[in-house]
N, C-alpha and C positions, 0 to 999 in steps of 0.2 A: 771470689768476690770483691776480693783486694783490689786495691784502687777505683772500687766504680762508686757511682753514685746512684744512689735507688731510688729512683721517682714514684712519690707513694700520691694516691687522692688525696692526703691531707697533708702531707708534705714531702719532705725526701728523707734520706737516710744513708749513712755511709762505716766502714770500718777506720775510726780513727787510731788504732792501736790493738795491736793480735800479740799473744803469747800463745805456747801452747797449750794454755787452760783454760782462757778464757780470750774471747773478744769481744771490743771496746767500742760502740756505735754510737754516730753523733746524730742527735735527729734536731728535725726542725718541722714541729709540729704547727700550722697556721692559723690564726686568730679563727675559735670555733667552728676549725675541724676536731675530728676526734681519728684515734686508731680505732680497728675493729676491736670488739669484745670477745675477744681468743685468751687462750691457755699454751701453756708448751709442756706437754706432759714427763716431760723428763729434764727441760732447764732452768736451772738455777738461774733466776734476773735481778740484778740490783742495778736501782734507782735512782741518778743525782740527779736536780733539776738545776742546772747553769744560769738557765735567764727563763723572768717571767713566772707567767702563773698558772696552774692547773691543774685540770678536777679528776682526779684518777677515780675508777670504778674499780673495787676490791671485790670480787663474785657477784652477788648478783646483788646482793644489802648493802651496802657499804660502800659512802662515797667520801672521797679525802679531798680537804682543798691544800693542795704546796706554792711553796712562793723562793724562789730562789733566794739563797741557794738552801736544797732539800734533799731529803732520801726516801726511800723507801725500798723496801725489799718482799718481793713476789715470787711464793712457791715453787716449785712445780706444779703442776698439774692447777694452779688459781687461775680463774676465769679475770679478765681486767683488760682495764679503756682507760684510753687520755684521752683529755680533750683541751688545744688549747681556749683561758682564755683572758688573754692578756693581747692589746690591741693588736702588736705586731705579733713576730712569731716566736714561740717557746722553743727554750732548746734543752734536749734534755740527753746526758750520758747513758747510756744501758749496757752491761758489764755480764755477756753472758759464756754459761758455764753448764755443759760440756758447748762444743761449739758446733752446730747444729741447725744452718734454718730451716730444714725444712719440720722439726720438729716444730709444728702449727699446726693448733686447729681451732679455726673461727666457728664460731656460733653465733654473731649478731652483727652488720656488718651495713652500714650506711652508704657503701658504694657499690652493694650486691656481691662483696664477694664473698659468701655462707660458702663455707665447704671447698675451700677452692684453696689452692697450695701457694705457696711464695711466691713474688714475680717472677717474673722470665725475663731473657733478654734484653726483649723492646723495652723494660719498662731502666734498664742501665746502661749508665754511660761514663766515660772515663772521666777521673777526677782532674780540676785545671789547680786552681786556686785553696782550695783548701785545707786545712791544715790537719798536718799530721803529726799523732806523739809519738814519741822515738823511745824504743824501752831500751836504757842503757847497757852496754855491753859489759859493764863491770859492776862492782856495786860501788854505785854513787848516783843519781838524776840531775833530772833534765827539767827544766823548768820554763813556764807558759806562763801569759797573763789573758785573761777573758775580760776585760772590761774594768768589773770592781775586785776579779777572780782572780788567787795564786794557783795556780792548777801542776804541781809537780808527778812526773812520773819517778819512783825511787827502785834501786835495788840492794835490800839489806839485808845482812847475818846477823846485827850486833842489838840484839834490845833497846841497851841505849840508846842507842841511835833512833831507834823506832818510836819513841813515845821525846825525845829530848827538845825541850822548845815548843810543841805542837801547841797551838790553840785549841780552851777548851772544845770547841764549835767545827773546830777540823771535822770533817768527811771523812772517811779511807774506806777504800774499796780495794780490795786485795785482785790482784791480777795475775800470783802462779805462788806458787807455794803455800806457809801461812805457818801457824802453830799448832804446837801438838802436846801431848800428856806424853809420861814417861814409857809408854807403848808406841807412841807416836802415832799416836789416833787426831786426826786434827779435832778443831773445837774455832777453831777461822783459819776456812779456806777460799781458794777463787769466786769467785762471785759475790762474796757477802762486802754489804756496805752499814760498817761499823762508823762512832765515833770516838775522841778523845779519851772519853772518859771510859769505856770500853775494853781499847785497847791497853789503860793504863790497869784496868780491874784484870783481864788475862796475863797480862805479861806476872801482873806477883805469879801466879802460878802454872804457868805452859812456857812453852821457847820456841825458841824458829827453829824449825826446821831445816836445816842446811842455809835455806835463802827464801825471804818474804819479797816478792816485787807487787808495790803496792801506788795506786794512783790516787795524791790529797788533793782535797779541795776547800779554799779556806778564805775569809777577806783579804783582800789585800789590806798593811797596816797604813 
């Protein structure tokens, strides 16, 4: 589904960047529309709200209001739904791993899609002028601006560079690689979403496993 925009009854989505471990989707959720109450039995989902205000249903009983920029983690198997509360559309980045759009179970849907699979080719069209985030080929960074936000895609091998000059409210999304213990067990890996304080704490005890590719989101100066 690379280079394709998927039309949804609540808005649209497309892959804005992709590594071997994770796909990052750009979602536009229209005002007062909501995604199905669904789960991914095997996928971990990291959720970054770039613009607007949304209500996220977590499981069957908990609701959480998010205002941009904000974040959320959805574990595998957890049912969830997102409703746009802004007058205009809300914009979300979702980092999913492993990459498999068919890892989907819909429980309840306002548009009659219960128990139906992911949208087919009739709902897809080629991207035109949509923004795409490029993964750096070497240990460097690519910088993008979205309204009042600064978004970076970085490939890093140094712990010092990972935490250097980060604002405390910066959101980190791991796209590939991660932090490991002495036995090479991951404590931070693709799909995880954390803030600066958590990254700083983890780097006190754990190391980068060869390299880490991250997406960061922070307010512009």
